[in-house]
The first five atom37 places (N, CA, C, CB, O) and aatype in JSON, in Angstrom:
{
  "aatype": [20, 20, 20, 20, 20, 20, 20, 20, 20, 20, 20, 20, 20, 20, 20, 20, 20, 20, 20, 20, 20, 20, 20, 20, 20, 20, 20, 20, 20, 20, 20, 20, 20, 20, 20, 20, 20, 20, 20, 20, 20, 20, 20, 20, 20, 20, 20, 20, 20, 20, 20, 20, 20, 20, 20, 20, 20, 20, 20, 20, 20, 20, 20, 20, 20, 20, 20, 20, 20, 20, 20, 20, 20, 20, 20, 20, 20, 20, 20, 20, 20, 20, 20, 20, 20, 20, 20, 20, 20, 20, 20, 20, 20, 20, 20, 20, 20],
  "atom_mask": [
    [1, 1, 1, 1, 1],
    [1, 1, 1, 1, 1],
    [1, 1, 1, 1, 1],
    [1, 1, 1, 1, 1],
    [1, 1, 1, 1, 1],
    [1, 1, 1, 1, 1],
    [1, 1, 1, 1, 1],
    [1, 1, 1, 1, 1],
    [1, 1, 1, 1, 1],
    [1, 1, 1, 1, 1],
    [1, 1, 1, 1, 1],
    [1, 1, 1, 1, 1],
    [1, 1, 1, 1, 1],
    [1, 1, 1, 1, 1],
    [1, 1, 1, 1, 1],
    [1, 1, 1, 1, 1],
    [1, 1, 1, 1, 1],
    [1, 1, 1, 1, 1],
    [1, 1, 1, 1, 1],
    [1, 1, 1, 1, 1],
    [1, 1, 1, 1, 1],
    [1, 1, 1, 1, 1],
    [1, 1, 1, 1, 1],
    [1, 1, 1, 1, 1],
    [1, 1, 1, 1, 1],
    [1, 1, 1, 1, 1],
    [1, 1, 1, 1, 1],
    [1, 1, 1, 1, 1],
    [1, 1, 1, 1, 1],
    [1, 1, 1, 1, 1],
    [1, 1, 1, 1, 1],
    [1, 1, 1, 1, 1],
    [1, 1, 1, 1, 1],
    [1, 1, 1, 1, 1],
    [1, 1, 1, 1, 1],
    [1, 1, 1, 1, 1],
    [1, 1, 1, 1, 1],
    [1, 1, 1, 1, 1],
    [1, 1, 1, 1, 1],
    [1, 1, 1, 1, 1],
    [1, 1, 1, 1, 1],
    [1, 1, 1, 1, 1],
    [1, 1, 1, 1, 1],
    [1, 1, 1, 1, 1],
    [1, 1, 1, 1, 1],
    [1, 1, 1, 1, 1],
    [1, 1, 1, 1, 1],
    [1, 1, 1, 1, 1],
    [1, 1, 1, 1, 1],
    [1, 1, 1, 1, 1],
    [1, 1, 1, 1, 1],
    [1, 1, 1, 1, 1],
    [1, 1, 1, 1, 1],
    [1, 1, 1, 1, 1],
    [1, 1, 1, 1, 1],
    [1, 1, 1, 1, 1],
    [1, 1, 1, 1, 1],
    [1, 1, 1, 1, 1],
    [1, 1, 1, 1, 1],
    [1, 1, 1, 1, 1],
    [1, 1, 1, 1, 1],
    [1, 1, 1, 1, 1],
    [1, 1, 1, 1, 1],
    [1, 1, 1, 1, 1],
    [1, 1, 1, 1, 1],
    [1, 1, 1, 1, 1],
    [1, 1, 1, 1, 1],
    [1, 1, 1, 1, 1],
    [1, 1, 1, 1, 1],
    [1, 1, 1, 1, 1],
    [1, 1, 1, 1, 1],
    [1, 1, 1, 1, 1],
    [1, 1, 1, 1, 1],
    [1, 1, 1, 1, 1],
    [1, 1, 1, 1, 1],
    [1, 1, 1, 1, 1],
    [1, 1, 1, 1, 1],
    [1, 1, 1, 1, 1],
    [1, 1, 1, 1, 1],
    [1, 1, 1, 1, 1],
    [1, 1, 1, 1, 1],
    [1, 1, 1, 1, 1],
    [1, 1, 1, 1, 1],
    [1, 1, 1, 1, 1],
    [1, 1, 1, 1, 1],
    [1, 1, 1, 1, 1],
    [1, 1, 1, 1, 1],
    [1, 1, 1, 1, 1],
    [1, 1, 1, 1, 1],
    [1, 1, 1, 1, 1],
    [1, 1, 1, 1, 1],
    [1, 1, 1, 1, 1],
    [1, 1, 1, 1, 1],
    [1, 1, 1, 1, 1],
    [1, 1, 1, 1, 1],
    [1, 1, 1, 1, 1],
    [1, 1, 1, 1, 1]
  ],
  "atom_positions": [
    [[12.37, -25.04, -24.76], [11.09, -25.69, -24.63], [10.04, -24.83, -25.31], [10.73, -25.95, -23.14], [9.85, -23.68, -24.92]],
    [[9.36, -25.34, -26.32], [8.37, -24.56, -27.06], [7.11, -24.34, -26.22], [8.01, -25.28, -28.38], [6.76, -25.14, -25.35]],
    [[6.45, -23.22, -26.51], [5.21, -22.9, -25.79], [4.1, -23.73, -26.41], [4.88, -21.37, -25.86], [3.95, -23.81, -27.63]],
    [[3.32, -24.36, -25.54], [2.29, -25.29, -26.01], [1.12, -24.56, -26.69], [1.77, -26.13, -24.85], [0.89, -23.37, -26.48]],
    [[0.43, -25.31, -27.49], [-0.74, -24.79, -28.19], [-1.84, -24.4, -27.2], [-1.27, -25.83, -29.2], [-2.58, -23.44, -27.43]],
    [[-1.95, -25.13, -26.11], [-2.96, -24.85, -25.08], [-2.71, -23.47, -24.45], [-2.96, -25.95, -24.0], [-3.65, -22.73, -24.17]],
    [[-1.44, -23.14, -24.22], [-1.1, -21.83, -23.66], [-1.57, -20.72, -24.59], [0.41, -21.72, -23.41], [-2.17, -19.74, -24.13]],
    [[-1.29, -20.85, -25.88], [-1.69, -19.82, -26.84], [-3.21, -19.71, -26.92], [-1.12, -20.14, -28.23], [-3.74, -18.61, -27.06]],
    [[-3.91, -20.81, -26.82], [-5.37, -20.77, -26.83], [-5.89, -19.97, -25.64], [-5.95, -22.21, -26.79], [-6.77, -19.12, -25.8]],
    [[-5.35, -20.24, -24.45], [-5.77, -19.5, -23.25], [-5.37, -18.03, -23.33], [-5.16, -20.14, -21.99], [-6.13, -17.16, -22.9]],
    [[-4.21, -17.74, -23.86], [-3.75, -16.35, -23.97], [-4.64, -15.55, -24.92], [-2.28, -16.3, -24.45], [-5.02, -14.42, -24.61]],
    [[-4.97, -16.13, -26.07], [-5.82, -15.44, -27.03], [-7.23, -15.28, -26.47], [-5.86, -16.21, -28.37], [-7.84, -14.22, -26.62]],
    [[-7.76, -16.32, -25.83], [-9.1, -16.24, -25.25], [-9.16, -15.15, -24.17], [-9.51, -17.6, -24.65], [-10.13, -14.4, -24.1]],
    [[-8.13, -15.07, -23.34], [-8.07, -14.05, -22.3], [-8.01, -12.66, -22.91], [-6.87, -14.28, -21.38], [-8.68, -11.74, -22.43]],
    [[-7.22, -12.48, -23.95], [-7.1, -11.18, -24.61], [-8.43, -10.77, -25.25], [-6.0, -11.21, -25.66], [-8.82, -9.61, -25.16]],
    [[-9.11, -11.71, -25.89], [-10.4, -11.41, -26.52], [-11.42, -11.01, -25.46], [-10.9, -12.62, -27.33], [-12.17, -10.05, -25.66]],
    [[-11.47, -11.73, -24.36], [-12.41, -11.4, -23.28], [-12.09, -10.02, -22.7], [-12.36, -12.47, -22.17], [-13.0, -9.25, -22.42]],
    [[-10.81, -9.71, -22.52], [-10.42, -8.4, -21.98], [-10.86, -7.28, -22.91], [-8.9, -8.34, -21.76], [-11.36, -6.26, -22.45]],
    [[-10.67, -7.46, -24.21], [-11.09, -6.44, -25.17], [-12.61, -6.28, -25.16], [-10.6, -6.81, -26.6], [-13.11, -5.15, -25.2]],
    [[-13.34, -7.38, -25.09], [-14.8, -7.3, -25.03], [-15.28, -6.58, -23.77], [-15.41, -8.7, -25.09], [-16.21, -5.78, -23.82]],
    [[-14.65, -6.86, -22.64], [-15.03, -6.2, -21.38], [-14.79, -4.71, -21.47], [-14.24, -6.79, -20.2], [-15.61, -3.93, -21.0]],
    [[-13.68, -4.3, -22.07], [-13.37, -2.87, -22.17], [-14.36, -2.15, -23.07], [-11.94, -2.68, -22.71], [-14.79, -1.05, -22.75]],
    [[-14.73, -2.75, -24.2], [-15.59, -2.06, -25.15], [-17.09, -2.28, -24.94], [-15.23, -2.48, -26.53], [-17.88, -1.38, -25.2]],
    [[-17.49, -3.45, -24.48], [-18.9, -3.77, -24.33], [-19.36, -3.64, -22.88], [-19.18, -5.18, -24.83], [-20.53, -3.34, -22.63]],
    [[-18.47, -3.84, -21.93], [-18.83, -3.83, -20.51], [-19.54, -2.59, -20.04], [-17.61, -3.99, -19.71], [-20.58, -2.71, -19.39]],
    [[-19.04, -1.38, -20.35], [-19.73, -0.17, -19.87], [-21.17, -0.05, -20.35], [-18.96, 1.05, -20.29], [-22.02, 0.46, -19.63]],
    [[-21.46, -0.52, -21.56], [-22.83, -0.41, -22.05], [-23.75, -1.43, -21.38], [-22.87, -0.6, -23.56], [-24.97, -1.23, -21.35]],
    [[-23.2, -2.49, -20.86], [-24.01, -3.51, -20.2], [-24.31, -3.1, -18.76], [-23.3, -4.86, -20.22], [-25.45, -3.22, -18.31]],
    [[-23.31, -2.62, -18.03], [-23.49, -2.32, -16.61], [-23.69, -0.85, -16.32], [-22.33, -2.82, -15.84], [-24.0, -0.49, -15.18]],
    [[-23.52, 0.01, -17.3], [-23.65, 1.45, -17.08], [-25.11, 1.88, -17.02], [-22.93, 2.22, -18.17], [-25.99, 1.16, -17.5]],
    [[-25.38, 3.05, -16.45], [-26.75, 3.55, -16.4], [-27.23, 4.0, -17.77], [-26.87, 4.7, -15.4], [-26.43, 4.34, -18.64]],
    [[-28.54, 4.0, -17.94], [-29.11, 4.47, -19.2], [-28.92, 5.98, -19.29], [-30.61, 4.09, -19.32], [-28.96, 6.68, -18.28]],
    [[-28.73, 6.46, -20.49], [-28.62, 7.91, -20.65], [-30.01, 8.52, -20.63], [-27.87, 8.27, -21.97], [-30.96, 7.94, -21.15]],
    [[-30.12, 9.7, -20.04], [-31.4, 10.39, -19.92], [-31.36, 11.58, -20.88], [-31.68, 10.85, -18.45], [-30.47, 12.42, -20.8]],
    [[-32.33, 11.64, -21.77], [-32.37, 12.73, -22.73], [-32.51, 14.07, -22.02], [-33.52, 12.53, -23.73], [-33.37, 14.22, -21.14]],
    [[-31.69, 15.03, -22.39], [-31.77, 16.36, -21.81], [-31.13, 16.5, -20.45], [-33.16, 16.76, -21.71], [-31.18, 17.58, -19.86]],
    [[-30.52, 15.44, -19.94], [-29.97, 15.51, -18.58], [-28.77, 16.44, -18.48], [-29.57, 14.13, -18.11], [-28.46, 16.93, -17.39]],
    [[-28.1, 16.71, -19.58], [-26.94, 17.59, -19.53], [-27.35, 19.07, -19.53], [-26.02, 17.31, -20.72], [-26.51, 19.95, -19.34]],
    [[-28.62, 19.35, -19.74], [-29.09, 20.72, -19.81], [-29.78, 21.2, -18.54], [-30.01, 20.88, -20.97], [-30.33, 22.3, -18.53]],
    [[-29.78, 20.41, -17.49], [-30.51, 20.75, -16.28], [-29.94, 21.98, -15.59], [-30.51, 19.57, -15.32], [-30.69, 22.85, -15.17]],
    [[-28.63, 22.07, -15.47], [-28.04, 23.17, -14.72], [-28.17, 24.51, -15.43], [-26.6, 22.88, -14.47], [-28.04, 25.56, -14.78]],
    [[-28.41, 24.52, -16.71], [-28.57, 25.8, -17.4], [-29.86, 26.49, -17.0], [-28.54, 25.59, -18.91], [-29.99, 27.7, -17.16]],
    [[-30.83, 25.74, -16.47], [-32.09, 26.33, -16.03], [-32.15, 26.51, -14.52], [-33.25, 25.47, -16.49], [-33.21, 26.85, -13.99]],
    [[-31.04, 26.29, -13.82], [-31.02, 26.43, -12.37], [-31.27, 27.87, -11.96], [-29.69, 25.94, -11.79], [-30.85, 28.81, -12.65]],
    [[-31.96, 28.03, -10.85], [-32.28, 29.36, -10.35], [-31.52, 29.59, -9.05], [-33.82, 29.52, -10.14], [-31.56, 28.75, -8.15]],
    [[-30.84, 30.71, -8.94], [-30.14, 31.07, -7.71], [-31.15, 31.62, -6.71], [-29.0, 32.1, -7.99], [-31.92, 32.52, -7.04]],
    [[-31.14, 31.08, -5.5], [-32.01, 31.56, -4.44], [-31.13, 32.28, -3.42], [-32.83, 30.39, -3.77], [-30.3, 31.63, -2.79]],
    [[-31.3, 33.6, -3.24], [-30.44, 34.33, -2.31], [-30.73, 33.9, -0.87], [-30.65, 35.84, -2.46], [-31.88, 33.74, -0.48]],
    [[-29.69, 33.72, -0.1], [-29.8, 33.31, 1.29], [-29.12, 34.36, 2.16], [-29.18, 31.89, 1.52], [-27.9, 34.5, 2.07]],
    [[-29.87, 35.1, 2.99], [-29.3, 36.23, 3.72], [-28.55, 35.83, 4.99], [-30.38, 37.19, 4.08], [-28.63, 36.54, 5.99]],
    [[-27.84, 34.73, 4.99], [-27.1, 34.26, 6.17], [-25.83, 33.56, 5.72], [-27.98, 33.3, 7.02], [-25.62, 33.34, 4.53]],
    [[-24.98, 33.22, 6.68], [-23.83, 32.36, 6.38], [-24.31, 30.93, 6.34], [-22.67, 32.54, 7.43], [-25.08, 30.51, 7.21]],
    [[-23.89, 30.2, 5.37], [-24.34, 28.81, 5.27], [-24.8, 28.58, 3.85], [-25.47, 28.49, 6.29], [-24.31, 29.29, 2.97]],
    [[-25.66, 27.71, 3.54], [-26.29, 26.8, 4.48], [-25.35, 25.67, 4.9], [-27.55, 26.22, 3.88], [-24.43, 25.3, 4.17]],
    [[-25.61, 25.13, 6.08], [-24.83, 24.0, 6.56], [-25.45, 22.69, 6.12], [-24.69, 24.04, 8.07], [-24.76, 21.67, 6.02]],
    [[-26.74, 22.7, 5.86], [-27.43, 21.5, 5.4], [-28.61, 21.91, 4.54], [-27.9, 20.62, 6.6], [-29.05, 23.06, 4.57]],
    [[-29.11, 20.97, 3.77], [-30.2, 21.24, 2.84], [-31.07, 20.0, 2.78], [-29.68, 21.63, 1.41], [-30.54, 18.89, 2.7]],
    [[-32.41, 20.16, 2.83], [-33.28, 18.99, 2.82], [-34.67, 19.38, 2.33], [-33.36, 18.36, 4.22], [-35.03, 20.56, 2.33]],
    [[-35.45, 18.39, 1.92], [-36.86, 18.53, 1.57], [-37.64, 17.6, 2.47], [-37.12, 18.22, 0.06], [-37.1, 16.59, 2.92]],
    [[-38.91, 17.92, 2.73], [-39.71, 17.02, 3.55], [-40.37, 15.97, 2.66], [-40.79, 17.81, 4.35], [-40.28, 16.06, 1.44]],
    [[-41.04, 14.94, 3.26], [-41.63, 13.86, 2.45], [-42.69, 14.34, 1.46], [-42.23, 12.83, 3.36], [-42.96, 13.64, 0.48]],
    [[-43.29, 15.49, 1.7], [-44.3, 16.01, 0.78], [-43.67, 16.8, -0.35], [-45.28, 16.89, 1.53], [-44.39, 17.31, -1.22]],
    [[-42.36, 16.92, -0.36], [-41.67, 17.64, -1.42], [-41.61, 19.14, -1.2], [-42.33, 17.38, -2.72], [-41.23, 19.88, -2.11]],
    [[-41.98, 19.6, -0.01], [-41.91, 21.03, 0.27], [-40.49, 21.4, 0.69], [-42.91, 21.42, 1.37], [-39.71, 20.55, 1.11]],
    [[-40.19, 22.65, 0.57], [-38.87, 23.11, 0.93], [-38.24, 23.78, -0.26], [-37.99, 21.95, 1.44], [-38.95, 24.17, -1.19]],
    [[-36.96, 23.92, -0.28], [-35.99, 23.28, 0.6], [-35.95, 23.93, 1.99], [-34.61, 23.32, -0.03], [-36.34, 25.08, 2.17]],
    [[-35.46, 23.15, 2.93], [-35.17, 23.62, 4.27], [-33.66, 23.71, 4.38], [-35.79, 22.68, 5.37], [-32.95, 22.84, 3.87]],
    [[-33.16, 24.75, 5.03], [-31.71, 24.87, 5.22], [-31.43, 25.15, 6.69], [-31.12, 25.99, 4.32], [-32.14, 25.92, 7.33]],
    [[-30.38, 24.52, 7.19], [-29.89, 24.83, 8.53], [-28.73, 25.79, 8.38], [-29.47, 23.53, 9.3], [-27.81, 25.53, 7.61]],
    [[-28.76, 26.9, 9.11], [-27.73, 27.92, 8.98], [-26.91, 28.0, 10.26], [-28.35, 29.29, 8.65], [-27.28, 27.42, 11.29]],
    [[-25.79, 28.71, 10.19], [-24.8, 28.69, 11.27], [-25.31, 29.24, 12.59], [-23.61, 29.47, 10.86], [-24.76, 28.88, 13.64]],
    [[-26.32, 30.09, 12.59], [-26.8, 30.62, 13.86], [-27.84, 29.72, 14.53], [-27.39, 31.99, 13.65], [-28.43, 30.12, 15.54]],
    [[-28.07, 28.52, 13.99], [-28.97, 27.55, 14.61], [-30.39, 27.57, 14.07], [-29.01, 27.79, 16.06], [-31.19, 26.72, 14.45]],
    [[-30.71, 28.5, 13.21], [-32.06, 28.56, 12.66], [-32.22, 27.57, 11.51], [-32.39, 29.97, 12.18], [-31.26, 27.19, 10.85]],
    [[-33.47, 27.15, 11.3], [-33.83, 26.35, 10.14], [-34.79, 27.2, 9.32], [-34.48, 24.95, 10.55], [-35.84, 27.62, 9.82]],
    [[-34.43, 27.45, 8.08], [-35.22, 28.3, 7.2], [-35.91, 27.45, 6.14], [-34.34, 29.39, 6.54], [-35.38, 26.42, 5.72]],
    [[-37.09, 27.89, 5.71], [-37.83, 27.18, 4.67], [-38.08, 28.16, 3.52], [-39.18, 26.6, 5.22], [-38.47, 29.3, 3.74]],
    [[-37.86, 27.69, 2.3], [-38.12, 28.51, 1.11], [-39.61, 28.44, 0.81], [-37.27, 28.02, -0.11], [-40.15, 27.35, 0.6]],
    [[-40.28, 29.6, 0.77], [-41.72, 29.67, 0.54], [-42.06, 30.23, -0.83], [-42.37, 30.51, 1.62], [-43.18, 30.7, -1.05]],
    [[-41.12, 30.2, -1.74], [-41.36, 30.68, -3.08], [-40.82, 32.08, -3.29], [-42.84, 30.66, -3.38], [-40.36, 32.74, -2.35]],
    [[-40.88, 32.53, -4.52], [-40.3, 33.82, -4.89], [-40.98, 34.99, -4.17], [-40.39, 34.03, -6.38], [-40.32, 35.99, -3.87]],
    [[-42.28, 34.88, -3.9], [-43.0, 35.98, -3.26], [-42.63, 36.14, -1.79], [-44.49, 35.77, -3.39], [-42.43, 37.26, -1.32]],
    [[-42.53, 35.03, -1.05], [-42.27, 35.09, 0.39], [-40.79, 34.94, 0.74], [-43.05, 34.02, 1.1], [-40.34, 35.44, 1.76]],
    [[-40.04, 34.24, -0.11], [-38.62, 34.04, 0.16], [-38.4, 33.06, 1.32], [-37.94, 35.37, 0.48], [-39.18, 32.13, 1.51]],
    [[-37.33, 33.29, 2.08], [-36.98, 32.42, 3.2], [-37.75, 32.86, 4.44], [-35.46, 32.46, 3.47], [-37.78, 34.04, 4.77]],
    [[-38.37, 31.9, 5.13], [-39.04, 32.19, 6.4], [-38.42, 31.31, 7.48], [-40.58, 31.95, 6.3], [-37.95, 30.21, 7.2]],
    [[-38.43, 31.81, 8.71], [-37.88, 31.04, 9.82], [-38.85, 29.91, 10.14], [-37.63, 31.94, 11.08], [-40.01, 30.16, 10.46]],
    [[-38.38, 28.69, 10.04], [-39.22, 27.51, 10.25], [-39.06, 26.99, 11.67], [-38.86, 26.42, 9.23], [-40.05, 26.64, 12.32]],
    [[-37.83, 26.93, 12.16], [-37.54, 26.42, 13.5], [-36.17, 26.94, 13.91], [-37.59, 24.85, 13.55], [-35.46, 27.56, 13.12]],
    [[-35.81, 26.68, 15.16], [-34.48, 27.07, 15.62], [-33.99, 26.06, 16.64], [-34.49, 28.49, 16.22], [-34.79, 25.36, 17.27]],
    [[-32.7, 25.98, 16.8], [-32.08, 25.1, 17.78], [-31.87, 25.9, 19.05], [-30.73, 24.51, 17.26], [-31.34, 27.01, 19.01]],
    [[-32.27, 25.34, 20.17], [-32.1, 26.03, 21.45], [-30.65, 25.95, 21.9], [-33.03, 25.43, 22.52], [-30.05, 24.88, 21.83]],
    [[-30.08, 27.07, 22.36], [-28.7, 27.02, 22.87], [-28.62, 26.3, 24.21], [-28.14, 28.43, 23.0], [-27.52, 26.0, 24.68]],
    [[-29.78, 26.01, 24.84], [-29.79, 25.36, 26.15], [-30.14, 23.87, 26.06], [-30.79, 26.05, 27.05], [-30.39, 23.24, 27.09]],
    [[-30.16, 23.31, 24.87], [-30.51, 21.89, 24.75], [-29.34, 21.02, 25.19], [-30.91, 21.56, 23.3], [-28.19, 21.44, 25.13]],
    [[-29.65, 19.81, 25.63], [-28.63, 18.84, 26.03], [-28.56, 17.75, 24.98], [-28.94, 18.24, 27.44], [-29.58, 17.24, 24.53]],
    [[-27.36, 17.41, 24.6], [-27.17, 16.39, 23.57], [-26.78, 15.09, 24.22], [-26.11, 16.82, 22.55], [-26.57, 14.09, 23.54]]
  ]
}
């Protein structure tokens, strides 16, 4: 039994669509490239932390920080190169969860 012309039409159309999705799809749904984005880590600055941790890292809504939670329950805030890390808050060992 010969393969029908309709089958070949669908097979070729499916193959063409698959090739288009592979080559064009990423440029349609992918994020835009950001100029210089690959060079960000070369300018990163190491901030020494005199404790074990950090266990967490966060900034406040005003963009201050970073704040880090460390293993002994303290929360430290980075105050810049001149002041370094300062104790911002601490977790009480007597708190109830």
